[in-house]
C-alpha positions in Angstrom: 0.0 0.0 0.0 1.5 3.4 -0.9 2.3 6.0 1.7 -0.2 8.9 2.0 1.0 12.4 1.1 -0.5 15.5 2.5 0.0 19.2 1.8 -0.2 21.7 4.6 1.2 24.8 6.2 3.8 24.8 9.0 2.3 26.5 12.1 5.1 25.8 14.6 8.8 25.4 14.2 10.2 25.9 17.7 11.7 22.5 18.0 14.9 21.6 16.1 13.5 18.6 14.2 9.7 18.7 14.7 7.2 20.7 12.7 3.5 21.2 13.4 1.7 21.1 10.1 -1.9 22.2 9.6 -3.7 20.4 6.8 -7.0 21.9 5.7 -9.9 19.8 4.4 -13.5 20.4 3.3 -16.3 18.3 4.9 -20.0 18.2 4.0 -22.4 18.6 6.9 -24.4 15.4 7.3 -27.8 17.1 7.8 -27.7 20.5 6.1 -25.3 19.7 3.3 -23.2 22.9 3.9 -19.5 22.6 3.1 -17.4 23.3 6.2 -13.7 23.9 6.6 -11.9 21.6 9.0 -8.2 21.1 9.7 -6.0 18.3 10.8 -2.9 18.9 12.9 0.1 16.6 12.1 3.5 16.5 13.7 6.2 15.9 11.1 9.9 15.1 11.3 12.2 17.7 9.6 15.7 16.2 10.0 17.5 19.0 8.1 15.5 21.9 9.6 14.6 23.4 6.1 11.1 24.4 6.9 9.9 27.4 8.9 6.6 29.0 10.0 4.2 29.8 7.1 5.9 27.5 4.6 3.7 25.2 2.5 5.1 21.7 2.8 4.4 18.1 1.6 4.5 15.4 4.3 4.6 11.7 3.9 3.2 9.0 6.2 5.9 7.0 8.1 6.4 4.7 11.0 5.9 6.2 14.5 8.9 8.3 15.3 7.8 9.5 18.8 4.6 9.9 20.8 3.1 12.3 18.3 5.2 12.2 15.1 3.8 9.9 12.4 4.9 12.0 9.3 8.1 13.0 7.6 8.7 16.2 5.7 9.2 15.3 2.1 9.7 18.8 0.5 9.0 22.5 0.9 6.6 23.6 -1.8 6.7 27.3 -1.2 8.5 29.4 1.4 6.6 32.1 3.4 7.4 35.7 2.8 8.6 37.9 5.7 5.4 39.9 5.7 3.2 36.8 6.4 5.3 35.4 9.2 6.3 38.6 11.1 3.7 39.9 13.6 2.4 43.4 13.0 4.1 46.0 15.2 2.1 49.1 16.2 4.1 52.3 16.3 2.8 54.7 18.9 1.7 58.1 17.5 2.3 61.3 19.5 
């Protein structure tokens, strides 16, 4: 059976080799039929530390690497720009 591949966005990169990846999906409501947005949080192993917050990455299913990690970073699809990852800073006006 082939390994599953998911595409998501890195939401946390504080650890040296672990990345938290948010994978969006669309689900149809059972009763009302409305399409709803849901997300899946996956913890992925990034051995080389090439991904950072806001990057769009492809992750591949693997054997359990730790208590939470079940995915391995396969490649970085697109890197985040500085404006999307940096928090907005308010400058006081006098």
